[in-house]
C-alpha positions as CSV (number, residue, x, y, z in Angstrom):
1,X,234.9,-76.0,39.2
2,X,233.0,-79.0,37.8
3,X,236.2,-80.3,36.2
4,X,237.8,-80.3,39.7
5,X,234.9,-82.2,41.2
6,X,235.2,-84.8,38.4
7,X,238.8,-85.3,39.3
8,X,238.3,-85.4,43.1
9,X,235.2,-87.7,43.3
10,X,234.0,-90.8,41.6
11,X,231.4,-89.6,39.1
12,X,229.2,-92.6,39.5
13,X,229.0,-92.0,43.3
14,X,228.0,-88.4,42.7
15,X,225.3,-89.3,40.2
16,X,223.9,-92.0,42.5
17,X,223.7,-89.8,45.6
18,X,222.8,-86.4,44.0
19,X,220.5,-87.1,41.1
20,X,217.3,-85.3,40.3
21,X,215.1,-87.7,42.2
22,X,217.2,-87.1,45.4
23,X,217.1,-83.3,44.8
24,X,213.3,-83.3,44.4
25,X,212.8,-85.3,47.6
26,X,215.1,-82.9,49.4
27,X,213.1,-79.9,48.3
28,X,209.8,-81.5,49.2
29,X,210.9,-82.8,52.6
30,X,212.5,-79.5,53.6
31,X,209.1,-77.9,54.0
32,X,210.7,-74.5,53.3
33,X,209.6,-73.9,49.7
34,X,206.2,-72.9,48.4
35,X,204.9,-75.0,45.5
36,X,202.0,-74.8,43.2
37,X,200.4,-77.7,41.2
38,X,199.1,-76.7,37.8
39,X,198.0,-78.4,34.6
40,X,199.0,-77.3,31.2
41,X,196.6,-78.2,28.3
42,X,198.0,-80.2,25.5
43,X,199.5,-78.4,22.5
44,X,200.2,-75.4,24.7
45,X,203.5,-73.7,25.5
46,X,204.3,-73.3,29.2
47,X,205.2,-69.6,28.7
48,X,201.5,-68.9,28.1
49,X,200.7,-69.8,31.7
50,X,204.1,-69.4,33.6
51,X,207.0,-67.0,33.9
52,X,209.7,-69.5,32.9
53,X,212.3,-66.9,33.8
54,X,211.3,-67.0,37.5
55,X,209.6,-70.4,37.9
56,X,211.2,-73.9,37.9
57,X,209.0,-76.7,36.7
58,X,209.0,-80.4,37.8
59,X,207.1,-82.6,35.5
60,X,204.8,-85.0,37.4
61,X,202.8,-86.4,34.6
62,X,202.5,-86.0,30.8
63,X,204.7,-85.6,27.8
64,X,206.6,-82.3,27.2
65,X,209.1,-81.0,24.7
66,X,211.7,-78.4,25.4
67,X,212.6,-75.7,22.8
68,X,215.7,-73.7,22.5
69,X,215.6,-70.7,20.1
70,X,212.3,-72.1,18.8
71,X,213.8,-75.4,17.8
72,X,212.6,-78.6,19.6
73,X,215.4,-80.2,21.5
74,X,214.2,-82.9,23.8
75,X,211.1,-84.9,24.6
76,X,210.5,-85.7,28.2
77,X,207.9,-87.9,29.9
78,X,209.6,-89.2,33.0
79,X,209.2,-87.2,36.2
80,X,212.1,-84.6,36.3
81,X,212.9,-81.0,36.4
82,X,212.4,-79.2,33.1
83,X,214.3,-75.9,33.3
84,X,216.9,-75.9,36.1
85,X,219.1,-74.3,33.4
86,X,218.0,-71.0,34.9
87,X,220.0,-71.7,38.0
88,X,223.3,-72.6,36.2
89,X,223.1,-69.5,34.1
90,X,221.9,-70.9,30.7
91,X,219.5,-69.1,28.4
92,X,215.8,-69.4,28.9
93,X,213.8,-72.0,27.0
94,X,210.2,-72.7,26.2
95,X,208.4,-75.9,26.8
96,X,205.4,-77.4,24.9
97,X,202.9,-79.8,26.4
98,X,202.4,-82.6,23.8
99,X,199.8,-84.1,26.2
100,X,198.1,-82.5,29.3
101,X,201.0,-82.0,31.8
102,X,200.8,-81.8,35.5
103,X,203.5,-79.7,37.0
104,X,204.9,-78.8,40.4
105,X,206.1,-75.2,40.2
106,X,208.8,-73.8,42.4
107,X,210.1,-70.2,42.7
108,X,213.5,-69.9,41.1
109,X,215.0,-67.7,43.8
110,X,213.8,-70.0,46.6
111,X,215.3,-73.0,44.9
112,X,218.6,-71.1,44.5
113,X,218.7,-70.0,48.1
114,X,217.9,-73.6,49.3
115,X,220.4,-75.2,47.0
116,X,223.3,-72.9,47.9
117,X,222.6,-73.2,51.6
118,X,223.2,-77.0,51.3
119,X,226.7,-78.3,51.7
120,X,226.1,-80.7,48.8
121,X,224.2,-78.2,46.6
122,X,226.9,-78.0,44.0
123,X,226.8,-81.8,43.5
124,X,223.1,-81.6,42.4
125,X,224.0,-78.9,39.8
126,X,227.0,-80.9,38.7
127,X,224.8,-84.0,38.0
128,X,222.2,-81.9,36.2
129,X,224.7,-80.2,34.0
130,X,226.5,-83.5,33.3
131,X,223.2,-85.1,32.3
132,X,222.4,-82.2,29.9
133,X,225.9,-82.3,28.4
134,X,225.6,-86.0,27.8
135,X,222.2,-85.5,26.1
136,X,223.6,-82.7,23.8
137,X,226.6,-84.8,22.9
138,X,224.4,-87.7,21.9
139,X,222.0,-85.4,20.0
140,X,224.9,-83.9,18.0
141,X,226.1,-87.4,17.1
142,X,222.6,-88.4,16.1
143,X,222.2,-85.4,13.8
144,X,225.4,-86.4,12.0
145,X,223.8,-89.7,11.0
146,X,222.2,-90.1,7.6
147,X,218.5,-89.3,7.5
148,X,217.1,-92.8,7.7
149,X,219.4,-93.9,10.5
150,X,218.8,-90.7,12.3
151,X,215.0,-91.0,12.2
152,X,215.1,-94.7,13.3
153,X,217.5,-93.8,16.2
154,X,215.2,-91.0,17.3
155,X,212.1,-93.2,17.2
156,X,213.9,-95.9,19.3
157,X,214.9,-93.2,21.9
158,X,211.3,-91.9,22.0
159,X,210.0,-95.5,22.4
160,X,212.3,-95.9,25.5
161,X,211.3,-92.5,26.9
162,X,207.5,-92.6,26.4
163,X,206.5,-95.7,24.5
164,X,204.0,-98.4,25.7
165,X,205.2,-102.0,25.5
166,X,202.8,-104.4,23.9
167,X,204.3,-107.9,23.8
168,X,207.5,-107.6,21.8
169,X,206.4,-104.3,20.2
170,X,206.4,-100.7,21.4
171,X,203.6,-98.2,20.7
172,X,204.6,-94.6,20.4
173,X,202.1,-92.0,21.8
174,X,199.7,-90.5,19.2
175,X,201.0,-87.0,20.0
176,X,204.2,-87.9,18.1
177,X,203.0,-86.8,14.7
178,X,205.0,-86.9,11.5
179,X,205.4,-83.1,11.8
180,X,206.9,-83.4,15.3
181,X,209.1,-86.3,14.4
182,X,210.4,-84.3,11.4
183,X,211.2,-81.3,13.7
184,X,213.0,-83.4,16.3
185,X,215.1,-85.2,13.6
186,X,215.7,-82.1,11.5
187,X,214.1,-83.7,8.5
188,X,211.2,-82.6,6.3
189,X,207.8,-84.1,6.8
190,X,208.0,-85.5,3.2
191,X,211.3,-87.3,4.0
192,X,209.9,-88.7,7.2
193,X,206.8,-90.1,5.3
194,X,209.1,-91.7,2.7
195,X,211.3,-93.3,5.4
196,X,208.2,-94.6,7.2
197,X,207.0,-96.3,4.0
198,X,210.4,-97.9,3.8
199,X,210.3,-99.0,7.5
200,X,206.8,-100.5,7.0
201,X,208.1,-102.4,3.9
202,X,211.1,-103.7,6.0
203,X,208.7,-104.6,8.8
204,X,210.4,-102.3,11.3
205,X,207.2,-100.4,12.0
206,X,203.6,-100.5,11.3
207,X,200.8,-97.9,11.7
208,X,197.4,-98.4,13.3
209,X,194.8,-95.7,14.2
210,X,197.3,-92.9,13.8
211,X,199.9,-94.5,16.0
212,X,203.4,-95.8,15.1
213,X,204.3,-99.2,16.4
214,X,208.0,-100.3,16.5
215,X,208.1,-104.0,15.9
216,X,210.2,-106.4,17.9
217,X,211.6,-103.7,20.2
């Protein structure tokens, strides 16, 4: 069905009109869905406080990381849905709060009923799945890179997602430890430490007070 939509409609038009932000505004403005605001403590998995099989989370504030089969897959800090995969029939995931996270929690069945009652509901699912496929495609390509290149690419992506600009430099949040960078890049912590030493020598990064600073980014 999604392939047919891709052929019938201009994908850029669909992505512009039916993105996550538009979907979120539609849900809130409808006034038909019950929502709950909760805060997840840092270094805590969402499954300890939520039933991720029945609840859809929208990240309002904080930095979170999704896990699939206990492997970290994606770091998220921008406001967006975290587990709409439940609606399109994908396997459940877990999510870890790297910092305190504020969430707006929806009931999965209520979202599904509202989504499928909308004439344009399938377009929102199309855009969400398209976004996820693009991410996975880019992630597979990154994991085929050599270790040093892979780590640098990951750090640059994380800088864009959740870094803080400071002049020409970009400061990564303190929660991105060597252990977490190693897990996200499928490298050992020892290898990441060695690559960081090389990056410091090449003046690509510097470290201050436990934070990594990407220079001239």
